[in-house]
C-alpha angles and dihedrals in degrees: 000000000000116000120238092262094044092048087089087087136031118245102218123132119254117267133213118267138173119198117226140170129176119280093358094299108148120190125194090229094066109029115130111255103213147152122207089358094300121116118227126249122247123264113245116198114190104147104117113234093021124139129216119209140162121246110181106298096347138083111225124197114200139173125187090350091305118120110232096177140356115193130178108243090230087066095055123087100167137002120219117192122195121196132318099012126127129214124196123239093242090053092048094046091049093048090051091049090055095046094247109150118225113207121195121205130166119254091274098051101264110145116247107168148310136237118210136173127244114321121254114277093230094116094157091064091049091050087056089048092053089051094048096051088056091053108089093198093053093044092052092044092052096042088050091056092050094049091045090055093045093052091044093050095047090048090050091052090052092048090055093052092042090060088061101039110022096209117172095221091055091050090051090051091050090053091046091053090050089055091048091051088060091049090054089067093050103047117107102191136055092234091054091049090051088052091055091048090050091050090051093050090050093050091049098047092043087069099031090100089065089063091061110087099198115066089213086082102078115194124171099168144314111304116178110175102066109357103227104194137038095260093053090045091057093044092052093046091050094048090051091055092044095052092048090056092048092049088058093046092050092049090047091067094045101259127133106247091205097066114073140151111227093035111056129223116288133155112277093356116134091214098174092049088049090051094056091041089066089070093054106035098095095030096054110016108026093046089047092052089051091049093050095048101036092043094050093240089129118034137193091261089064088071131067131190119231137197089229107105090205092059109021095162126034132193112221125232094260091054092048091051091052093047094049092047091051092043092054091045088053092052089051094052119105131241139161109264109230095221101044104021087227123143102243141153124255088249089057088049089061089055093046091052091049088052090048091053090050090051093051091048094049095045100034090229131127119299113234109217130206113265130176122230 
């Protein structure tokens, strides 16, 4: 586990990455910063009261005149700031000029905002995107693919656990998800499709407690605002990290992350990133939460209950460090991508799905989602 001083940066290994932008257009805001063909991990800053500043070609994190971390800018792909941490204007301006996103969360991991550099110059792709989101047939077709993948992936996760535990409620949820997958193909409206997606999420989370081996982890269902138990706290934290990565991946190919299909328009909602996130929620985040809790990596003492109704349960710094470490390790792990049969990292999968969405938008053909085998 990182020490307090070392918590300024995450300790994961580097993962493979290949930069891409449509039709050969490369923008400085999204080029892969790499050494030896390996992209660099993000910089996490969680030490309360710390300050981030630029010194020549390095980012330096200090507190009370002590240097907590000094990182070459070429080794930073994203900066995530948690809580009461300041960043100087020169550092922020330079990060924007290099296309390095700066993500702001509160001390407990709740997303607050994001600073990015100039948007990709691929205006032709975005014009196609604006046309497609006004085309009801394309929107329904794309949203259908996303929901199909989400239901398939959650069902696959339950099947894997059912082989170990053979619990009747899980089997019933598996059968319910199979029925809903058939309904996905029959719906004729976006609202009906969203209803099917919601029913699938309800069936899945109704049995999620059975996937937790220790009864100390009480879970009665998915609660988002605010997450009222440790399991929901970890799920919300993981989803926050996941969507931030997908926002960056979507922007990297020149798409507008705020115009999606399954998720409608709303102020400050990255709808397209949320659409693609549906394919990865259980694969990346839910499975990671189960690993952390079932494997004893995060324990009950890492959580505290508060009188504040807005934040009834908090994850401590040690728990956040463990979760971030495991999250980054997960993104660096390898799998066979279902569309290309390549051995890639999960991080690379995000980029490939953003590319696939760009292809579907440009061509007007079906989007091919990410599904696990």
